[in-house]
Every structure is written in C-alpha cells, then in structure tokens.
C-alpha positions as CSV (number, residue, x, y, z in Angstrom):
1,M,57.6,96.1,-32.4
2,E,61.1,95.2,-33.4
3,K,63.4,95.1,-36.3
4,Q,63.6,91.9,-38.2
5,K,67.0,90.2,-38.0
6,L,66.6,86.5,-38.4
7,Q,66.9,84.8,-41.8
8,R,63.4,83.7,-42.8
9,L,61.9,81.0,-45.0
10,E,60.8,83.2,-47.8
11,S,58.2,80.8,-49.2
12,L,56.5,80.8,-45.8
13,D,56.4,84.6,-45.8
14,V,55.0,84.7,-49.3
15,L,52.4,82.0,-48.6
16,R,51.3,83.7,-45.5
17,G,51.1,86.9,-47.5
18,F,49.0,85.2,-50.1
19,D,46.6,84.0,-47.4
20,L,46.3,87.5,-45.8
21,F,45.9,89.2,-49.2
22,C,42.9,86.9,-50.0
23,L,41.4,87.7,-46.6
24,V,42.2,91.4,-46.3
25,G,42.5,92.7,-49.8
26,L,40.5,90.4,-52.1
27,E,37.4,88.9,-50.4
28,V,35.3,92.1,-50.0
29,F,36.3,93.5,-53.3
30,I,35.3,90.2,-55.1
31,H,31.9,90.1,-53.4
32,R,31.1,93.8,-54.0
33,M,31.5,93.2,-57.7
34,K,28.5,90.8,-57.7
35,A,25.9,93.7,-58.0
36,P,27.5,95.6,-60.9
37,I,28.4,92.5,-62.9
38,N,25.0,90.8,-62.2
39,Q,25.7,87.7,-64.2
40,S,24.9,84.0,-63.4
41,W,28.4,82.9,-64.2
42,Y,29.8,85.4,-61.6
43,D,27.4,84.0,-59.0
44,K,28.9,80.6,-59.6
45,F,32.4,82.0,-59.5
46,L,31.7,83.4,-56.1
47,W,31.5,79.9,-54.7
48,N,35.3,80.0,-54.6
49,F,35.2,82.9,-52.2
50,S,32.4,81.7,-50.0
51,H,32.2,79.2,-47.1
52,V,30.2,76.1,-47.8
53,E,26.9,76.1,-45.8
54,W,27.7,72.8,-43.9
55,T,29.3,69.7,-45.5
56,G,32.0,69.9,-48.2
57,F,34.9,72.2,-48.8
58,S,35.5,75.3,-51.0
59,P,38.8,77.1,-51.7
60,W,37.7,79.9,-49.3
61,D,37.3,77.3,-46.5
62,L,41.1,76.9,-46.7
63,V,41.9,80.4,-45.5
64,M,41.6,79.7,-41.7
65,P,43.2,76.2,-41.7
66,L,46.1,77.7,-43.7
67,F,46.6,80.4,-41.1
68,L,46.8,77.7,-38.4
69,F,49.1,75.5,-40.5
70,M,51.6,78.3,-41.1
71,A,51.7,79.0,-37.4
72,G,52.9,75.4,-37.0
73,V,55.5,75.7,-39.8
74,S,57.2,78.5,-38.1
75,I,57.7,76.7,-34.8
76,P,60.9,74.7,-35.6
77,F,62.5,77.9,-37.0
78,A,61.6,79.9,-33.9
79,L,62.0,77.4,-31.1
80,S,64.7,74.9,-32.1
81,R,67.4,76.6,-30.1
82,Y,65.4,76.3,-26.9
83,R,65.0,72.5,-27.0
84,S,68.4,71.8,-25.5
85,E,68.3,74.5,-22.9
86,P,67.8,73.1,-19.4
87,N,66.0,76.2,-18.2
88,K,63.0,76.6,-20.3
89,L,61.2,79.1,-18.1
90,P,61.9,82.1,-20.4
91,I,60.5,80.4,-23.5
92,Y,57.5,79.2,-21.5
93,R,56.8,82.9,-20.6
94,R,57.1,83.8,-24.3
95,I,54.7,81.0,-25.3
96,V,52.1,81.9,-22.7
97,K,52.4,85.6,-23.6
98,R,51.7,84.9,-27.2
99,F,48.8,82.7,-26.2
100,L,47.2,85.5,-24.1
101,L,47.9,88.2,-26.7
102,L,46.3,86.2,-29.5
103,W,43.3,85.4,-27.3
104,I,42.8,89.1,-26.5
105,F,43.3,90.1,-30.1
106,G,40.8,87.5,-31.1
107,M,38.2,89.0,-28.8
108,M,39.0,92.5,-30.2
109,C,38.5,91.3,-33.7
110,Q,35.0,90.0,-33.0
111,G,34.1,93.4,-31.7
112,N,33.7,92.2,-28.2
113,L,36.1,94.3,-26.3
114,L,36.1,97.4,-28.5
115,G,32.3,97.5,-28.5
116,L,32.4,98.3,-24.8
117,D,29.1,96.4,-24.5
118,P,29.0,93.7,-21.8
119,S,26.2,91.9,-23.6
120,R,28.5,91.4,-26.6
121,I,31.4,89.7,-24.8
122,Y,31.9,86.3,-26.3
123,F,34.8,84.3,-24.9
124,Y,35.9,82.0,-27.7
125,S,35.0,82.8,-31.2
126,N,37.9,83.8,-33.4
127,T,40.6,82.4,-35.7
128,L,43.4,84.0,-33.6
129,Q,42.1,82.1,-30.5
130,S,42.2,78.8,-32.4
131,I,45.8,79.6,-33.4
132,A,46.6,80.4,-29.8
133,V,45.3,77.0,-28.6
134,G,47.0,75.1,-31.4
135,Y,50.3,77.0,-30.9
136,L,50.3,76.3,-27.2
137,V,49.9,72.6,-27.6
138,S,52.3,72.3,-30.6
139,S,55.1,74.4,-29.2
140,M,55.1,72.5,-25.9
141,L,55.2,69.2,-27.7
142,F,58.0,70.4,-29.9
143,L,60.1,71.5,-26.9
144,H,59.7,68.2,-25.0
145,T,59.0,65.4,-27.5
146,K,60.4,63.8,-30.6
147,A,58.7,64.0,-34.0
148,K,57.3,60.4,-33.7
149,T,55.6,61.3,-30.5
150,Q,54.1,64.5,-32.0
151,I,52.7,62.5,-35.0
152,G,51.2,60.0,-32.5
153,V,49.6,62.8,-30.5
154,A,48.1,64.3,-33.7
155,A,46.7,60.9,-34.8
156,G,45.4,60.3,-31.3
157,L,43.6,63.7,-31.2
158,L,41.9,63.0,-34.5
159,V,40.7,59.7,-33.3
160,I,39.5,61.0,-29.9
161,Y,37.5,63.8,-31.6
162,W,35.9,61.2,-34.0
163,A,35.2,58.7,-31.1
164,V,33.6,61.4,-28.9
165,M,31.4,62.6,-31.8
166,Q,30.6,59.1,-32.9
167,F,29.9,57.3,-29.7
168,V,28.9,59.8,-27.0
169,T,25.3,60.7,-26.7
170,V,23.7,63.4,-24.6
171,G,19.9,63.8,-25.1
172,N,19.3,64.5,-28.7
173,Y,23.0,65.3,-29.4
174,G,25.8,63.0,-30.5
175,G,25.9,59.4,-31.4
176,G,27.2,60.0,-34.9
177,N,24.9,62.9,-35.6
178,Y,26.8,65.5,-37.6
179,M,23.8,67.8,-38.4
180,P,23.9,71.4,-37.2
181,D,21.3,70.8,-34.4
182,G,22.4,67.4,-33.4
183,N,26.2,67.2,-33.2
184,L,27.9,66.8,-29.8
185,A,30.3,69.7,-30.4
186,E,27.3,72.0,-30.6
187,W,26.0,70.7,-27.3
188,I,29.4,71.1,-25.6
189,D,29.8,74.7,-26.7
190,R,26.3,75.6,-25.5
191,I,26.9,74.0,-22.1
192,V,30.4,75.3,-21.6
193,L,30.2,78.8,-23.1
194,G,26.5,79.5,-22.5
195,R,25.8,83.2,-22.6
196,F,29.5,83.8,-23.7
197,R,29.1,81.9,-27.0
198,D,29.1,84.1,-30.1
199,G,25.6,85.2,-31.0
200,A,24.1,84.1,-27.7
201,K,21.9,86.5,-25.7
202,V,19.8,86.4,-22.5
203,V,16.1,86.8,-23.0
204,D,13.8,86.8,-19.9
205,G,16.6,85.2,-17.9
206,E,17.3,82.4,-20.3
207,V,20.2,82.0,-22.8
208,V,19.0,82.0,-26.4
209,F,21.4,80.8,-29.1
210,S,21.4,82.3,-32.5
211,P,20.2,79.8,-35.2
212,W,22.7,81.3,-37.7
213,Y,25.8,80.6,-35.6
214,R,27.1,77.1,-36.0
215,Y,30.8,77.3,-35.4
216,T,32.1,75.2,-32.5
217,W,35.2,75.7,-30.5
218,I,35.6,73.6,-27.3
219,L,35.7,70.1,-28.7
220,S,37.1,71.5,-32.0
221,S,40.1,72.7,-30.1
222,L,41.5,69.1,-30.2
223,N,41.6,69.4,-34.0
224,F,42.8,73.0,-34.0
225,A,45.9,71.6,-32.3
226,V,46.2,68.9,-35.0
227,T,46.0,71.5,-37.8
228,V,48.9,73.4,-36.2
229,L,50.8,70.2,-35.6
230,T,50.5,69.3,-39.3
231,G,52.2,72.6,-40.0
232,L,54.8,71.7,-37.4
233,F,55.5,68.5,-39.4
234,A,56.0,70.5,-42.5
235,G,58.3,72.8,-40.5
236,H,60.4,69.8,-39.5
237,I,60.9,68.9,-43.1
238,L,61.8,72.4,-44.2
239,K,64.1,73.1,-41.3
240,N,66.2,69.9,-41.8
241,K,69.5,71.2,-43.2
242,E,70.7,67.8,-44.1
243,A,67.8,67.0,-46.4
244,D,68.1,67.5,-50.1
245,P,66.0,70.5,-51.1
246,K,64.5,68.6,-54.0
247,K,63.4,65.8,-51.6
248,K,61.8,68.5,-49.3
249,W,59.3,69.7,-51.8
250,Q,58.7,66.2,-53.1
251,L,58.0,64.9,-49.6
252,L,55.6,67.9,-48.9
253,L,53.8,67.1,-52.2
254,G,53.5,63.4,-51.4
255,I,52.2,63.9,-47.9
256,G,49.7,66.5,-49.1
257,I,48.3,64.2,-51.7
258,A,48.1,61.3,-49.2
259,M,46.3,63.5,-46.6
260,V,43.8,64.8,-49.1
261,V,42.9,61.3,-50.3
262,A,42.6,60.0,-46.7
263,G,40.4,62.9,-45.7
264,W,38.0,62.5,-48.6
265,L,37.8,58.8,-48.0
266,W,37.0,59.4,-44.3
267,Y,34.3,61.7,-45.6
268,F,32.1,58.7,-46.3
269,Q,32.0,58.0,-42.5
270,M,32.7,61.4,-41.0
271,P,31.6,64.4,-43.2
272,V,34.0,67.1,-44.0
273,I,32.6,70.1,-42.0
274,K,34.7,73.1,-41.4
275,K,32.3,74.8,-39.0
276,I,32.8,72.0,-36.4
277,W,36.4,71.2,-37.6
278,T,35.8,67.5,-38.1
279,S,38.8,65.1,-38.3
280,S,38.2,64.4,-42.0
281,M,38.2,68.2,-42.6
282,V,41.6,68.4,-40.9
283,L,43.1,65.9,-43.2
284,V,41.6,67.5,-46.3
285,S,42.6,71.0,-45.4
286,S,46.0,70.2,-44.0
287,G,46.7,68.1,-47.2
288,Y,45.9,71.2,-49.3
289,C,48.1,73.2,-47.1
290,F,51.0,70.8,-47.7
291,L,50.4,71.0,-51.4
292,L,50.5,74.8,-51.3
293,M,53.6,74.8,-49.1
294,A,55.3,72.4,-51.6
295,I,54.4,74.6,-54.6
296,F,55.6,77.8,-52.9
297,Y,58.8,76.2,-51.5
298,Y,59.6,74.8,-55.0
299,W,59.1,78.0,-56.8
300,I,60.7,80.4,-54.3
301,D,63.3,78.7,-52.2
302,Y,64.2,75.8,-54.5
303,K,64.0,77.5,-57.9
304,G,64.9,80.9,-56.6
305,H,62.1,82.8,-58.3
306,R,61.6,85.8,-55.9
307,K,60.9,88.6,-58.3
308,Y,57.6,90.4,-58.1
309,L,56.7,88.7,-54.8
310,T,57.7,91.5,-52.3
311,W,54.1,92.8,-52.2
312,L,53.0,89.5,-50.8
313,K,55.8,89.6,-48.2
314,V,54.4,93.0,-47.1
315,Y,51.3,91.1,-46.0
316,G,53.1,88.0,-44.8
317,M,55.7,89.6,-42.5
318,N,53.1,91.6,-40.6
319,S,50.2,89.1,-40.9
320,I,48.8,89.8,-37.4
321,V,48.8,93.6,-38.1
322,A,47.0,93.0,-41.4
323,Y,44.4,90.8,-39.8
324,M,43.8,93.3,-36.9
325,L,43.5,96.3,-39.3
326,A,41.0,94.5,-41.4
327,M,38.9,93.1,-38.6
328,C,39.0,96.1,-36.1
329,I,39.2,99.3,-38.2
330,N,36.8,100.4,-40.9
331,F,38.5,102.7,-43.4
332,S,35.3,103.2,-45.4
333,S,35.0,106.8,-44.2
334,V,38.3,107.7,-45.8
335,G,37.3,106.3,-49.2
336,Q,33.8,107.9,-48.9
337,S,35.4,111.3,-48.2
338,L,37.8,111.0,-51.1
339,F,35.3,109.6,-53.7
340,Q,31.9,110.8,-52.5
341,G,31.3,112.7,-55.8
342,T,31.8,109.7,-58.0
343,E,28.8,107.7,-56.8
344,Q,26.4,109.5,-59.2
345,Y,28.6,108.6,-62.1
346,I,29.6,105.0,-61.4
347,G,26.5,103.8,-59.6
348,A,26.8,100.1,-58.6
349,W,30.5,100.2,-58.9
350,Y,30.8,102.7,-56.1
351,P,30.9,100.0,-53.3
352,V,33.6,98.3,-55.3
353,L,35.7,101.5,-55.3
354,I,35.2,101.9,-51.5
355,A,36.3,98.3,-50.9
356,A,39.3,98.8,-53.1
357,S,40.2,101.9,-51.2
358,N,40.0,100.0,-47.9
359,A,42.4,97.4,-49.2
360,V,44.8,100.0,-50.5
361,I,44.9,101.9,-47.2
362,I,45.7,98.7,-45.3
363,Y,48.4,97.8,-47.8
364,L,50.0,101.3,-47.5
365,I,50.2,100.9,-43.7
366,L,51.8,97.5,-44.1
367,W,54.1,98.7,-46.8
368,M,55.4,101.6,-44.7
369,M,56.1,99.2,-41.8
370,Y,57.9,96.8,-44.2
371,K,60.1,99.6,-45.7
372,R,61.1,100.6,-42.1
373,N,61.8,97.0,-41.1
374,I,59.1,97.2,-38.4
375,F,57.3,93.9,-37.7
376,L,54.8,93.1,-35.0
377,K,56.2,90.2,-32.9
378,V,53.5,88.6,-30.8
C-alpha cells in the first residue's frame, strides 16, 4: 500500500470505476431482482447483464475486455520514463512482480488457494491472469519497440490466432470449427492444463472435463495480449502532450467505430465468441472500449465535468482491491445479521436487500481507503 502522488488521467479512473461498479456493485443486485419483479420484460432486460451462451456479444461481455483494455491504457503513463533508461532491470523486476501477484490473486479469486483443497487447484482460469499475460507482453513491447512495431505485433497475433484455429486440425478439433466441442483452443487447454483446467476432476484415474466450462486460456493468451495492446494504443494517444485534446477524443472515437465495424464484418468468417476470445471478438470489444474511452475522456478531461463522479473514482483507484473483495470475501453474513428480521415482511425482496448490503460494505471499505489516500499498487 502507498499514498497516491502522481497526476492521473481522471477519465481512466472513472471508466475503471464504472467497470468495477458494474461488476462488484450492480450485477448481483440486478439479477436478484428477477424473482420479486417476475415480469417478462425484466427477463429480456437481464440480457444486458448476462454473458451470451456462445456466439454474439452482450453489454455484459464487455466487462472483462474493458478491464484488460484499461490495463493497457495505463502503461504509457506508468512506464514512459523507463524507456530511455539503459538499465531496465528495476522495471523488469516490477513487471515480473506484478505478473506473479496478479496470477496468484487470480487463483485466489477462483477459490483455488483459499479453498485449501488440492483437488480444486486450477492453474489458469481468471481475468486477473489474462491481464497479467497481456500486461507482460504489452509492457515489454512498450519499453523496447516503437508504436508501429506494436501495432504490427497486435495485427500479427490476431492473424496467428485465426490461422491456427482455421487451418490446424487435431482429430475432431480445429480446421475452422468454432463450436464448443470442436474448436482447437478447447483441445489445447485440455491437453496443456489437463487436471488443472477449471472444472476438471479425476475420476477412476482419468481426467473428466466439465461440460459446462467452455472458457479457453492457452491459445486465447495471444488475443489477451492484443486486447491489452489496443489499450496501449489508446494510452499513446492520450499521453501525447503535443496532440490537440479535441483531436484525441475524435481519434479515439474514429478508431473505435472502425474496429467495431471490422470486427462484425470478420464475424461472417470467424464468429464473435468471448469464451474462446476470437480475433473478431477482440476487434469488436476493443472498438467498444475505444468508444467508451472517447466518451469518458471527452466529458471529464476535455469538457472538465468532474462533479458527482468521485464515487466512481473510489472504485477505479482501488480496482484490484474491489475485485478481490467481491471475489474472495462473502459479506452476506453481515447483511443477514443486520436484517434477519425483515425477511418475513419483504419476502422475495430479502435477497435483493442482502445483495445491496454486500455492495455497500465493499464500497465503504473502498471509500475509507480513498479518503485516507491509500491505494493498492500491484
């Protein structure tokens, strides 16, 4: 922990806070309201807060890509001063340290380490670990290459992922098959991770994979890196002190629109599938991230509208803490202790009240840290 000293891009803090508020404070609350409302229109509304089953993209599918994207945006602001230093060993240590901490935190969030159950240890299965991979690749490229090279690497990784998925065939997997049981990314995860894949268990000496778990990580790491790199490109634009602020948000907006269009056009050949992080999905999601970054930068840093946004900065400036609190600690017992007598009166609304109390407790912890200028620096 340390006190915050550096000037920050406020729109980035607020956008990160918005992302974490949706994940930590809003999702469970919205879903818990389904039972007491019990209306068909609300069931349709919940699509906005639910992941698509396989192909396509919902607003809720943007939460994880936005997290990765913003990790990339922060790189030019955090690492620019190290690019010209001949001795980069100190910053290498810092990057590796962040990689390892995010990886361990990711395992904790999945319940693997804190469960103290060896059979539940899954090696690679969390958003924080995808950020770790993307951050490692992007930060090293930022320190040692020019922006044109970074763009070339990003484009190359998108094409490599597509080519492997499209042309490599192993048994019944691959060869342009993008179905849950036939895509090559699924086969690679099963072979590489085996028993340590999330949901896998050993039955009679054989590894059995859960039919409900379809997320892939090994081959998808190529595109995790690209998602963070797209954030890095936005960071290049925002960090440029010589650029006209008006042109910054216009450029972000234009790039976002172009990427969204390109991604949905690619959909006709390679489906947009978040669970396996297809290249078309990267373009679509990163395009939406560019659009959000443009809107937030325009309103906050360009127009100077900062009133009533501090509550989002409370989430955004301690985003890892917020995520860890939500994923690792269940505060339901506190709400149940305080409001146990109300269930008989409010019925189906009681779970909504408990979900709201969880969100409030997490926010109060983050708010106290914010007021004391305490921020977790990974």
